[in-house]
N, C-alpha and C positions, 0 to 999 in steps of 0.2 A: 504493499501499500503505500504509497510514494505520499511528500506532504506538498500538495500542490498548494498555491498560497501563501502558505508560510513566507514570512518577510525571512529575507537574506541579511544577517546579520553579520559580524564576526566571528561568534563564538559559532553561529552554524556552519559557516566558512570555516572554521579549524575543525567541525565535527565532520564535516562532507571529509576533510583531508583526512585526517583518523580513520575513516571509514575505504576512503581507497585506499590506505595504505594497509589497512587488513587484508584487503581483496588482492593488491598486488606487491606491497612489502615499500619499505622507508626509498628514500631517493635520496643517492648520497652525492652531495654536493663535490665534484672533481677541482683540482687545483685551475683544472683551466676554464671555471665558472666564476664569475666578480673580482673586483677590484685588484691586481697584484702591481705593487709599485715597483719591481724587478723583473716586469714583463717586458719584452721589445715594445714599442710604442707602434710600432708599423703590424702589430696583429690585430689593434685594433680595425685597421682602415683594411687588412686583407678580410677581417671579418664580414665589415658594410659591401665588400663589393661581392664578396662570395655569395652574401644573404640576395645582393640586388639577383646574382644570377640566379638564385633558387625560387624567384617567384616565378609561381605555376608551372614548377617543372618538377618530375621525379629526381630524388636524391642522388642516384648512382649519375642522371645527366649532371647535375651541381657539380659533383665532384670531378666530374672529364673537362668540365669546360672551364673548372677553378684550375686544374692540373696544367690544361692547356694556356691557360690563361699567364701564371706566374711562372710557367718553361719558356714561354714567348718571349717574355717581355723582360728585360734588365731590371726595373724597379718602375714604383707608381710613375714617375716623369715619365717615361716612356709609353705605359699606357694611354696618360695622358694625351701625348703628340702623338700619337699613332692615326693614322686617316680611320676614321669610322668604317670604313666599308672594309680595310683590313681589318680592324678588332674585332668584328661583326663575324667575320668569316673563323676567328680564333676560337670564338666563342658559339658560333652557331649550333653546337649539340643542346645550349642552357634552350634552345624555342628563343622566338624573339629576338633574335641577334642584334639587328639595328637599332631599334629602341631599348635594348638592353646596354648596348656597346654606348650609346646616349647618354643612358643616367650614371654609368661608371664616370664617363669625362665628366659629365656636371659634378659629380661627390667627388674628385678629385681635385677639380679647380676649385670647389667652396673649401675645400680644407684649404688649399696651400694661401687662397687668398685672408682665410681666417688665421692663419699661423703666420705669414708671412714667409712664407715659403718652405715650410716641414710638412711633409705627409703623416702628419699625428692627430689620433684624436682625442690624446691627454686631456686638451682641454676639458672636455666633459665632464671628465672625472668632476670636476671643483663645483659645478654648473648642479644648483636643483634638479632632481629628475625632469620636472616638465618644462622646467628652460632648455633643458637639453634636447630630450624629444621635440620640443619646437624647432630647436635649432636645425636638426635632420632634417625634420618633415619638411622643412622650408626650401629643400632642395627638392625640385621635382622630379617625379619618379621615384619619392621615398616618401611609404607611408607609414601608418602607426606599427604595423607590423618590423617592418626591416626595422627600424627606429629601435622599436621594445626587446627585438634580437639581438642588439648590438648592446644596447644600453643595458638588459640585463646579465645577457650571457657574458658580456665582455666586462664589462665595469661593477654588474652587482647591484645595480639600480632596480626600486621595487615596480618594473613595470611588465604588464603580461602583454607577450607576443600572443596573439590570438591566430590561430592558422583556421582551417577547416574544422577539424576535430574539436579541439578549444571550442569553438564557437556554436560547434554543433549542439555536444553536452552539455555545453551554458544554456542555452536555449529551451534545448529538454529539461533540465532540471528545473529554471525558471530562474537561473542565476542574471539570464540575460533577455530583456523583451523578446519575445520572438520576431517580432518588425524590426527589430534594430542593425542597422547596416555595424560594416565591421569598424570602423571608427568609433561608433556609438560605442559596440561590445568593448573594447578597447578602453574607452574610461568609465563603463561601469566597473569592470572586475577592477580595472586598475582603484577605485574608489571604496570596494566592499571586501577586496581580499588581503588580509594583513601580508605586512610588507616581508615578515621574514620567511610567507608561504608561496610567495608568487611564483619564485621557481618549483618548488618543488609542485606545487600544485598543477602549473602548466603541463610539466612532465607528467604526472597521474593522469590528466585529463586527458590527453592524446593517448595513455594507454588505453583508457577504457573506450576512446574512441575507437582504438585499433579492434580491440578484442571484444568487448561488447556491443558497444549502443555506434554501432555501422551504421553508414547512413541508410544503406539497403539492409532488410531483414535482420533487425539488430537482434542480441542474443541476450533478452533480457531477466534471464534465468538468474540472475545473482545480485546478492543483499545491495548493492551502491542502489540500482536501478528498483530496484521493490522499495527503497525507502525516497528516491528523491525524481523518478522520474515519472512522467506523464506522457511519453509518446507512444502512438499505436501501437507497437510491441507489446506496451508493457499493461 
């Protein structure tokens, strides 16, 4: 029996997290997640470019495009200076090659101009989360999901990256209104999910979306769906 209509508070979100942990086990925060003063400043830029490549494409194609990109060009300056058509061919496996090539070069240009010549996103670490997110999303082609991936995964900032699994499960659970846009879903989840649960809940919601709460023919025979979900399968 679901809790349809119940108000989502931080306490209830913590309960959902705990119930998902009971089903899938705890999420371990790896060394690759969160701010690290000893980390190469270029890693944040690499993550941003890789996340742009990942937009609307399978993980294996993202990995191939990313490998092609960083193997082909010596540094970020060379990527920014490349002919768009040439860059598009290098990353073609990621889909939308001309669009993504333009977005990558636009992002590198914005970073270089912000820092006075360096290709580093380290300046975002000192910004409040909302300000850092606004800086990234002001770059045309970078939406809230791409910004949230970089800010949460690289800097450990409390902002939820809402992919298709997170959005679907959140709407079925009533965490996010069914009619909400993806951008609105980011705002809603950022407002209700406790900061310390942003990353683990993101991982757990994706796991639940892949394992049980699929887009078609969901497998609702599990205690989490029984407690929170009101989809047709339940």
